[in-house]
N, C-alpha and C positions, 0 to 999 in steps of 0.2 A: 504494500500500500504506500508506494513512494511517489512523491510529487517533486518535480524539478522546478526550482524558482530561479530565474535569471535576470529580471529587470534590475538595473543598477540601483534604483531607488529602494529596492526591497531585499537585494541579495546579501546584505550584511545581517539580515534577520532583525528581529525585534519589533517589526511593525505590528501593532496590536491586532489588525485584521487577519494576519496570518495565523493567529491563534485559533481561528475558526477551523482552519484545515487540520491543525494538530488535534483540536477537540473532536473532530470527526474521525480521528483514528489514523490520519496520514502522517508519514514521515517526510519531513521537508529536507531537500538536498540542495545545496547552494554550490554549483560547480566552480564559480569564480566570484567570490564575495566582493561587491563593490565595483566590479569591472565587467565589461562585455566579454562573455566566454568565447573562446575559439572552438573550432570544430572538435579538436582533440579532447578538450575538457568536456564537451557535451557527450562525445562518444564514450568517454570513460564512465559516465553516470546514467545515460539514458536507458540502458538495459534494465528491465523490470519495472520502470516507472509507468504508472497508470495515468498520471496527469502531468501537465507541463504548463506552468504559469510563465509566459514567455515575454521577453523584451523585443528588441529590434534585431537581434542576432540572426544570421542566416540559418534557416532550418530547411535543409535540402533532402533529397531522396536518400543519399548515403546515410545520413543520420537517422531518417525514419526507418530505414532497413534494419537498424539495430534496436528500434523501439518495439520490442516484441510484445509488450503488454499495453502500449499507449492507447488511450481511448479518446483523449481530448487535449487540444492545445488552446489555452485561454490567454489572449493578449491583454495586456494592461493598457491598451490603446485601441485606436481604430484601424490603423494600417496593418495589412497582412501580406504586403508585397515581399516581405522577407521569408515567407513560407512557400514551399513548393506545394501548391494547393492540389494539383493533380496527383502527386505522390501521396498526399495525405488522404485524398478521397479514395484512391485505389486500395488503401490499407484500412479504410473505415474509420479514420481518425477525424473527429469533429473539430472544426475551427471556430472559436468563439471570440467575439470582439467586445470591448468596453466602449460601446457607441457613445460618442460625445463627451466622455468623462473628462478629457483634458482640453475641451474646446475653449473654455474661458482662458486658461493659462496660455495656450498657443496664440489666441487672438490678442490678448494683452501684450504678449511679447512682440507679435507682428507689428502692432501699432507703436510699441517702443522702438522697434527698428526704424519705422517710418520717421519718427521724431529725431532719432539719433542721426539718420542719414540727412534729413532736411537741414539740420543745424550743425552737422559735423561734430557732434558731441564727443565721440571717442577720440578724434584727432585733437580737439581742444584740450581734453583732459590729459592726453599723453604729452602734449606740448607743455602744459603747466607743470606736470610732474618732472619733466626734463629741464625745467627752469627757462622755458621759452614762451614768449608772448606772441603766439600765432593766431590771428583772427581770420577765419574763413567766412565769407558772406553766405548766409543761408537764405531760405525762402519760407514764406508763410503758407499754410495749407488752405486757408480760406479761399474758396472759389476754384481751387484746383480740382482735377478729376482723379479719383482713385479708380483704377481698373482692377477687378477681381477675376482671376481664373479659378473657378470653383466657388460656388455659393451655397455650400452646405452649412453645418452648424458653426464652423469656425468662420467661414466667409461672411455669414450673416452678422456675426458679432463684430467683425472688423468693419463691415458696412455701417453699422450703428455708431461705432466710435468715430468713423470718418464724418458721418452726417452731423455729429455733435461738434465737430471742428469746422462745420460749414463748408464741407467739401461736396462735390457732386460725385456720385458713384455709378459706374457702369459695371455690370457683372455678366460673365459668361458661365453657364453651366450646361452640360449636355442633357441633364435631367432637372430643369429648373423648377423650383417651388414658386409657382406664379401667384400664390396667395401672399407671398412675402413682398410687401411694397411699403416700406416704413416711412417714405417721404416722397414728395414730388421730385426731389433731387436724386432719386434712385431709379435706375432702369436696367432691365435685362437687354443684352445686345449680343450680336454675333462675335465670335472669337476675334476676327480680324479688326472689327470696329473697336473692341476693348483695347487691343494692343496699340492701335494707332492713336487713340484718344487719351490714353493714360499719362498723366504727369507722374503718378506713382502706380506701379503695377505690383500686386501682391498675389502670390501663388498659393492656392489652397486646394490642390487636386492630387489624385494618386498618380503614380508613374504610368506611362503608356504601356500597353501590353507588349509591344515590340521593343521596349527599352529605349526608344528614341526620345530625344529631348522635346519638351513642350515649347521651350524657347530655343530654337536653333538659329542658324545664321540668318535666315530670311526674316524670322519673327523679330529678332533683335535689331535687324536693320530697319524694320518698320516702326520701331519705337520713336516717340518724340525725342528730339535732341535734348539731352539733359535730364532724361527720365530717371527716376529711382526704381529699382527692382528689388523686391523683398521676397525671399524664399525661405519660409519656415516649414516647408513640407519635406521634400526629398532632394538631395544633391543632384541626382540625375535628371531632374526636370529642366535643367539649364545646360546648354553647351558651354562649358567654361572657357574653351579656347576662343569661341566667338564672343563671349562676354568680356574676356580679357582684352581682346582687340578693340571692342567698342569702348571700353573704359580708357584704353591708351589713346584713342583718337578723340576722346571727349564727347562721344555720342551718348554715353550713359554716365550720369553724374556719380552714382553709387550703386553698389550691389551688396545685399545683405543675405546671410544664410545662417541656418541653425542646425541643420542635419547633414551628416556625412555618410558616405557609403561604408567607410571603415571608421570606427570610433574608438580611440582617437584616430585621426587621419594618418595615413602613411606618407602623404605628400603635402607640404605646407606652402609651396611657392605662391599658389593662387591667392591664398588668404592673407599673405603678407603685403599685398598691394594696399596703399593708403586709402583707396576708394572702395575697398572691400571691408565690410563689417561682419565679423563672424562671432557666433556664440556657440558653446559646446553642448548643443541639443538640450536646451533648458526650457523649451516651450511648455512642456507639461511638468516641469520640475518645480512645482510649488506644493506646499502642504495640502492645499485644497484639492488640486488636480490629482496628486498621488493618492489621497484618501478616496476620492470618487472612483478613480480607475482601479484601485486595489479592491474596493468593495464590489465593483461590477465584475472584475475578473474572478474573484473568489466565489461570488454568488454563481456565476456562470459555470465555473468548474465543479462546484459542489452539486449543482443541479444535473450536469451532464454525467458525473460519476455515479449519481444516485439512480440513474435510469438502468433498468435491467439489461443485461447483455443479450 
């Protein structure tokens, strides 16, 4: 009755909500306390596990081949692009998501990125700490257009924040909720229209199935000159070579990101550019988001494991 626990916010143990799993008779195993586990660490512990409370680490077919008793993988977030869904389905392993649990945390961070980029806050702080008086002219958000790629729970919160700053909001979503219309300053639009109109573009969508970038060379070229691009979703949504080139020629004012394919990243050159603002995947790393996501993930896992075989 073993459950693997890997989210970095939980894998040091001690979160009170994990006690529910222990109380239900399960043994909790932490392959890599406080860090994202590698495949070797997971392979060493997955055998015999009936449940898996998972973070963003890669869960591929080779790992699932060793999961001889695994019945359910419960994410403490919404994204499941790190899981080989076909391999899981072939083995009868259920995939469970904590829908919307970290939406507030991610949305607030995204808007924090917008403000940081608009006013060059990280650069100003770094200059002061280095004993330098460097002032970069910023711009105000009032009357500017926020473009959203993805208007689910996170995107809708970011839209509300932008409207409170007197911005206009254009949103693209392939499955839009047309009942969401919080203001006359909000509108749904086609993907290309959002890209071309945005002074600030914020990404809140899953990766494309073929792995290609949502913002490739053509899309980045279509952005307004001096646009801000905010990516708190997935690193692979943006073609970083094309983005680097756009930053170098001044076409994009700033690019911000919060998630990496490998965490910590194995390559740092891109994020060391002055016009790139990066945070270490902290969107859902708040007390409130962790508690909501953990409660949902634990509830989902207990319910799935309670079902008869």
